[in-house]
N, C-alpha and C positions, 0 to 999 in steps of 0.2 A: 411436224405435219399433223394436223388435226382433221377430224371428219366434220362434214357439213351435212345436215339432214334437212330435207324439205318434206314435211309431213304431207302425204298425198302428193308425192313428187319423186324426185330422184335423189340419190345419195352420191356425193362427190367428195373431194378433198380440197382443203385450202390451208394456207399457211396462217398461223396465228402468232403474231409477234407480241407476246405478253408473257409476263412472269408466271409460270405455272404454279408457283407457291404464293399467290397473292391472296389466298383466303386466310382466315384467322389461324393462329398457331394451334389452337385447340382442335380445329377441324383437321389440320395437317397431321397432328400427332395421332388423332383417332384413326385417320385413314392408314397411317403407317402401322399402327398397332394391329388393326384388322388384317392388313395385307401380310404382315410378317407371321401372323398366327393362322393364316388360312390354309397352310400346307401347300400352297402353290407358289410361294415366294422363290424367286430365282437368285442366283449369285449377283446378278445385276441389280435386282431389287435391294439386296443387302448392301451393296456398295452405294447405291443412291441414298438409302436410309442413313448410312454412316455419314455421308457428306451432308445430308440435311441436319442431322443431329449435331455435327461439329460446327455448323454455320453460326449457331448462337446458343449461349447457355440457357436461354428461354426455351428453345426447342427441346433441349435435353431435360429440363425441369418438367415441362408439360408432358412429355412422353413418360417420364418416370412416375408422374402423378397418376396417369391412366393405368400404367402397369401395376402400380401399388394397389389401385382400386381393384383391379382384376385379382391380384393375389389375395386381398382381403376377402373378396367374395368367394373365391375358391376355397380359402381356408375356413370361412364360415360354413360353406356347404359340407366340407369334410367333417368339421366339428359337429354339425347338426346330424350328419349321418351316423357318427360315432355314438353320440348321445342317444339317438334313436335305437341303435343296435343294443346298447347297454340297457336301455329301458325294456326292450323286448326280452333280454336275458333275465332281468330281475322279475319280470312278470310270468315267467315260465318256471316249471319245476326243474328244468335242466339247463345247463349252460352249454353254449357252443362258441367256438372261436369266431372272431370277426372275419368276414370274407376278405380275401386279398384284393387289393386295389387293382381294378382292371383298366386297361387303356380305354379312355373315353371314346365313344363312337363319334362319328362325324356329326350325327344329329344331336347327340347329347352335348358335344362341344359347342355346336352352333347355338343351342338353346341357352347354355350358360353364358356364352359371349353376348347373346342378345340381352340377357338379363343384366350383364355388366354395363353394356352400352346404354340400356334404358335407365338404369340407376344413375349413371353419369349424366345423361341428358335431363332426367327429372330433377336432379340436384341443381343443375345450372339454370333451369327454366322455371321451377316452381315459385321461388321467392319473387322474381320480377313479375310473374303472372299474378300472384296474390296482391302485390302492391298496386298494380294497375287496377285490379278489381276494386280495391278499397278507395283509390283516388278518383275513379271515374263515376259519372252519373249513368252512362249507358255503355254497354259493351256487347260484342257478338262472340259466340263460340266458334270453334273450328267448323267451317263449312256453312255457317249461318250468315245471312244478310238481314239487315233490319232497316226500316224506314221510320224516321222520326219527324213529327210535325211540331215545330217550336211554337212558343207563345205568340210570336209575331207573325206566324204563318209561313215562315221559312221552313224548308225541308232539308233534312240531312239523311243521305243514304249511306249506311255503314256497311262496309265490305266485311268479309270474314276476318276473325281475329283482330277486331278493332275496338278501340275504347275512346270515349270522349266525355268531357265535362262541359257544362253550360252555365254561364253566369250572366244573366240579364239584369240590367238596372234601368233607371230612368234616363241615364246618360249614355250607356254603352251596351252593346251586345257582344260578349266575348265568349269564345269557346276554346278549349284546349284539346288538341288531338294527341292523346298519350301514345297511341301506337296504331298501326294499320292504315287504312285508306278510307276516305270519305268524300262523297260528292255533295256539294252545297248548292242549293237553289234558293237564292236570297230574295226576300221581300224588301223592296226599297223603303227606307226610312231615313230621310235626310237629317233628322235630329239625333239619330243614334247610329254610329258606325258599327258595321258588322266585321269583326276581326276573329281570325283563327290563329292561335299560337301553336307552334310545333317546333320542339328542339331549339328554343331561343330565337326563333324567327317568327315574324308576324305577317299574315296575309290580310290585307284590308280590301273588302269587297266594295266595288263601285256599282252596285246593282247588277248582279252577275250570276253565272253558273260556273263553278270551278271545282277542281279536284285537288286534294292534298293527300300525299302518300308518304307516310313516315316509316321508313325502313330503319333497321338498327344503326346504319352508318350514313344515312342520307335521307333528306326530305326533298320531294319533288312537288312542284306546284304547276298545274296545267289549267288553262282557261278554255272554256267551251263557248261562253257567251259574254258579251260586254267586256269588262276589264277588271283587273285587280292590281293592287300595289303590294309588292313583296319587299320586306326590309329585314336585314340582319347585320348588325355591327357595321353600318355604313350606309352608303347611298342606296336608295330604293330603286327597284325595277318595276316598270309598268308593263303588264302583259295584256295582250289582246287575244281574241279567239285563235286557237291553233298554235299558241306559244306556251313555252314552259321554261322554268329555271329550276335549279336544284342547289342545295348547300349541305355541308356536312357539319359534324359537331365542332370542328376546328377550322372551318373554311367559310369564306363569305359566299356571296351569290355567284353562280356561274354566269356565263353569257346567256343571252336569250336564245332559245332553240325553237325551230319550227317542228311541229309534229303533225302526223296525219289525223285529222279530226275523226275519221272513222275508227281509229284505234283507241281514242280517248274514251275512258269509262266503258270499254267493251265488257267489263265484268258485270255491269248492270244488265247486260243482255245474256249473261251466262257464258261469256266467251273470254278467253285469254288470247291475245294476238302478239306474236313475236316475229320480228323481221331481222334475221341474221343476228340472233342473240346467243350468248354462251349457254351451253346446256346447264351449267351451274346456276345461272339465273332462272332458267325455266324450272328446274327442280326446286329452287327456293320458293317459287310461286306455288308449285304443286303442294309443297309442304304446308302452305297456309290453308289449303282446302281439304286436306285429309287428316284423319287422326293418325298419329305416329310420325315417323321420320324416315325420309329417303336420304341416304348418304351415298356420295360418289367417291369411290376409293381411288380412282386413277385421275391424276391431275390433267393429263392430256385429254382424257375424255371429258372432264369438266369444262375444258376450253372449246370443245366442239361447237360448231355454229348450228343453230336451229332456226328454221322459219316455219310458221304454221299457225293455224287457228284451232284452239283446243276448247273442248267443252268442260268447264270447271265443275259441272255437276257429276262428272264421271272421271275423276283423276286417275283411276287405275287403268281406264281405257287409254289415257294419254301415255301411261307407262308402256303399255303394250305396243302403241304406235311407235314410240321411241325405240323400243327393242327391235321392232321390225325394220326401222329405217337406219339405225346406227349399229355398229359392232359392239353391242352391249350384252353383258352377261348379268342377269338379275338373280339375286339371292333373297328369297323371302324367309328370313329367320323366324319372324313371327308376323302376325297380321299388322303389327305396329312398327316393324323395323325391316326396311328393304335396303339392300346394298346393291349398288350398280358398279360393275367393274368392266374394264375394256376386254372384249373378246378378241382373240387373235384371228386375223383374217388371212386365209390362205391366198398366196399369190396365184393368179390365173395361170393355167397351163399354157405353155407356148407351143 
């Protein structure tokens, strides 16, 4: 049973028939690590963790990697404290014994855990980020949007955390979307096709307005005006206004889907629109618009369904709305790291 939230609406429940462990193994391992060290883990949590760990050697290896990182950081902190104390002894005319190790306070533990998680996240994100910056001609920072006017008069609207390269010649107009989301308003030129490449797929404009959204595991193409042709490893699909397709790194094109035109490119109006979407998807979008990371610790909570219209210029207000509408407990370990866990809901008195 998972919760369903309608922002500026009611809160109910609904069944979600999906694998709760469908996120990346790293995310799962990180969630288990935080849960087990939170001090609130139950015997049932421990049994579920052991079952998850035994499910695959990859699970055990990833959890051990995170655990080792924590031990290394904790050891580094202890070593640094010891060297600092020794230095203070050498600088004074008298010597004093090192203080006994005290049990870490909840706040101190939370701060150290936050540091460990941030180091882990930084290590996994910095190199790809640096590569994208080097490979792209234009990019946007977190929370930034940018409008580009190309040499042919076409416009490109870059969403937050996006990067693109432009290669115009006398024969072709080719762009590469390295990451993120962009809206293209194309100036017609019958002599030079306008094409956008993303994750080994190609979108050819037929005098049109269209959006390409490249997520880590999926590319979505949506048409607002005129038509485009989308191809990837096989037959091409032709899209008209209000239609979209998507494909993944190892999959061909999906079937053509219809979308609400009012929801397409809502980010250009400063809004994010979700209609019965998983909370995990909503949080992933929020992460693109704010500095730092929001992590969901509970897999059932991640699958909760959310509908609403959110102002992307104030992502923290969205978090507050979600906390009010869903049984969510929010932990702000630092301004850059927020953990969301499922809060227990008391049964109504009969």
